[in-house]
C-alpha positions, 0 to 999 in steps of 0.5 A: 652500574648505577645507570643499569640498576636504575633501569631495573624495576622494584620486584620481589626477590623470587621474581629476580631469581626466576628472571635469573634462571630464565636469563641463564637457561634461555641463551643455553637453549638458543645455543642448542637450537642453533647447533641442532639447526646447523646439524639439520642443515648438514644432514639436509646437504648430506641427504641431497648428496646421497639422493643424487648419488642414488639416482646416478647409481641407478641411472648407470645400471639402467643405461648399461642395460640399454647399451647391452641391448643395443650391443646385442642388437648390433650383433644380431644384425650381422646375422648372415640370414638377413643378407640371404633373406632367410627370415625363418633361419634368422628367427630360429638362430635369434630365438635360440641365442636369446633363450632364457633371457627376457629379450625378444627380436622383431623384424619390421618392413618399411610400413612397420609391419612385423615380419617376424617376432621371436615371442611367437613361432615363425609364420604366425600372422603378425600386426603392425608395430605397437610403437609406430612413433619411435619406429618412424623416428628411427627411420627418419634419423637413421639412428638407434632409438629407445621407445617410450613404455607401451602395451605390446599387441603381441606380448600383452605386456608393458614393454619398451623397444630398442630400434636399429634401422637396417641398410644394405642387402637387408633393406632390399629384402624388405627388412627396414628395422631390427627391433629388440623388445624387453618387458619393463618389469625386467628392469626392477632388478636393477633398482635396489632400495637398500640404503634408502630411507623408509618410505622412499621410492625409485622410478624410471620415467620415459620421455613422456614422464610415464612409469617404465618401472618403479618400486611403488607403481606399475609400468605404464601408470600415470606419472607419480611425479607431477609434470610441474616437478618434472619440468624443474629437472633441467640438468643431467642430475640434481635434487629439487624439493617440493611440497606434496600435501603436508609433507615436503619431498625431495627428488633426486634425478639423473637423465639418460641423455641419449634417450631422455629417460629419467631415473628419480629417487624421491620421498618425504624429507621428514622420514629421511631426517627422522633422527633429527626430527626425533632429536628436535622432539626430545629437545623441545620436551627436554627444554620445556621440562628443564626450563619449567623445573629451573623456574620452579626451583628459582621460585621455591628458592625465592620463597625460601629467601623471602621468609628470612628477609622478612624476619630481618626486616621485622627485626629492623623495624623493632630496632627502629622502635627502640626495642632490643631484639634477639637474632632469628635462626634461618637456613641461610648463613648470611641471613643468620650473620645479618640477624646477629649483627642487627641483634648486636646493633640493637643492644649497642643502640640501647646502650648508646641511648642510655649513654646519650641520656646520661650525657644529656643529664650530665650536660644539663647539670653541668650547664646549670653549674656553668651558668651559676659560675658565670653569674657569680663571675659577672657579679664580681667583675661588675663590682670591680670594673668601672667601665664597660670595655674593662668589664667585657675584656675581663669577662671574655678572657675568663669565658674563653678559659672556661670554654677550653675546659668544656671543649676538652670535656665534650671531646671526652664525653664528660668522662674526665681529662688527664691533668697534663692535658688540662695544664697544656691546654690552658697555658697555650693561651699564653704562648709568649710565656709558655716556654717559661713555665716548668710543669712536673708531676704524675699524670692522672685523669681529673674528674669533670668538675675538677677540669672545670674548676682547675682550669679556671684557677690556672687561667687566673694564676697565669693571667695574674702572672702575665700582668703583674707577676714573674711572666711579665718580666723577661727573666721571670719563670714559674714552676707548676708542680703537684704531688700525692701526699700519702698520709699515714692517717686519713686519705691521700691528698693532692698538693699543687704548687704555683711558684714564681721567681725572678719577677718584679717586686711582689705586693699584696693587693689592697683589695680582694678582686674576682681573681683573688676570690677564684684562687682562694675561696673558690679553689678551697671550696671546689676541692674541699681543701686548703689554699695558701697564698704567700706574697714573699719578696722572692716571688708569689706562691700559691699552694692548694691541698685537697683530697685525691678523691676530689681531683681524680676520676676513680675506676668505679666511675669509669666502669659505671659510665661504660656500663 
C-alpha cells in the first residue's frame, strides 16, 4: 500500500474526487459499450441470416413460377395440332387455354422465324425472334432454356422467354421450338417487401446482371448492383457487405441454379440497425451527460470539503503558534469531530505548557536548594575526612541517596511521593539488612521538600546503623514507625521513631560529624520540629516530631497543580 501511495501525486482533494468519479464511471461506460457492441454483433448476425432467408424465399417463388411455365409449355407441346401441322388450330387452342394469364406462346422454325404468336391473330406477319441467343442455345443443348431480359419486337415490352426444343413430327412440319414468353413486370407480385427494413430493395437479375424486375428499378435497366459486387456472389446463397458511398450495404442473394438468375435483397445496414444506432446515440449522449454531471458533482464536493479542511489547517497553524482555538462548525460531521479534537488539544497544550513552566520553575528552585545542600554537605565532609578517598566515598553515598529522592520526585512530576515508597526506596540500598527493619505507620503523600529531607535523614540513619549500630550485628533489628499526634490544642504533629535493638554497645560520639548534623539540626530545621537522640545502653533511639502540614501534601496544593 505504501508503494502504491508513493506513486500518487500531491493534488487537491477536488482533483482526487474528480479522478475517483472518472475511475468509477469510465469502467461502467466501457462495460456498457462492450455490451452494446455484443448486441450490435448479434443483430448483425441476425440481419445476415434474415437477409439470406428473404432472398431464398423470393428465389423459391421465382423458381416455382419458372417451373410452372415449363410445365405449362410441356403440356402445350403435347397438343395434337402440332403433330398434324395444324398451326391455326394450335394457335386457337393455346390462345383459349392461356386467356386471362400474362403468358403467350410462340412457335419458331429452325432459323428463328416466328410461325405464330398468341399475342396477335394467326396469320399476322411475324419477324425473327428477338432473343436469338437463347434460341440457339436451346437448339444446341436440346434442353429447356430461360432467356435473359429483352425488349420484345412484337410485344413492345420487356419480357423473358422459356424455350422448349421440339422433336418428332413437329420438327418435320417446320416447328423447331416452342416458346413461352412472359412480361417481366408480372414477377413483381412475387416480390414482397414486407418485413424488410426501410429503404431496402429486392431485385431479380438475369445472367448478364440486368434487372428482370426490381422494387426500385424498371425491367431492362442497368444493374443496380455493380458487377464487382455480383462477382462476389459465388455460392448458391449467402450475404456480403460492401461500401457504397457513405453507406455500408448488405446484400443477401440466392441463385436459380439451372438458369443463372440471381435474386438479391439489399439495403443500407444503418437503416436495418436503426434501433442499435439510436441506442448508440442515446448512450453516447447519456454517457457524456452522466460523466459531466458526475465530474461536476465531484468537483463541487471537492470544493465543499476544501473549505473545512482549510479551516482545520488554519486551526492547526494557530495551535502551532500556541493559541487556544475554538472549534469551527462545518457541514461535515468528521471535520467537526476533528475541529473539536483540535480545540481540546489546544486547551490541553496550553495546560501542559503551563504545567511545564511550573515544573521548570520548581526544578530551578529545587536545583538551587539541592546545590546549596550539596555545598553544605561537601564543606562538612571536607572538614571531617582527612583523605580524598574517604571524602569521595562519603560524598558519593549521600549523593546516591539524594539522587533516589530526586528520581522519585521526577517520576511524580514533583507532586509528592507516598511515605511508604520513600522508606522502601532508601532501604533498598541496604539489601542485606532490609529484612531486619520493621516499618509501620499510616501512609500519606509527602511534600516534595519532605521527600528530599526525609530521604537524606533516613539514608544517614541507615548508614550509621549498618556501620556502627544494630544493623552491623547479625541479631540486630531496627523499628521505624510513625504516627499522627492529634493534639487537643494546636495543630496535629507527625512523630517518627527510629529504634535499634540487639546491636553492639552504644557510645555517644565524641565529635559532631556531618551525619549527626543531618539527623539533628538539619532534621529539626527542615521539618520545623524537634529532634531527640538517645544513646541508651538498650540501643540507639532517634525521634522527630514536627507539624503535619510540613510533612504531608495537602489537597489544595494538588488542586492548584492540576489546574
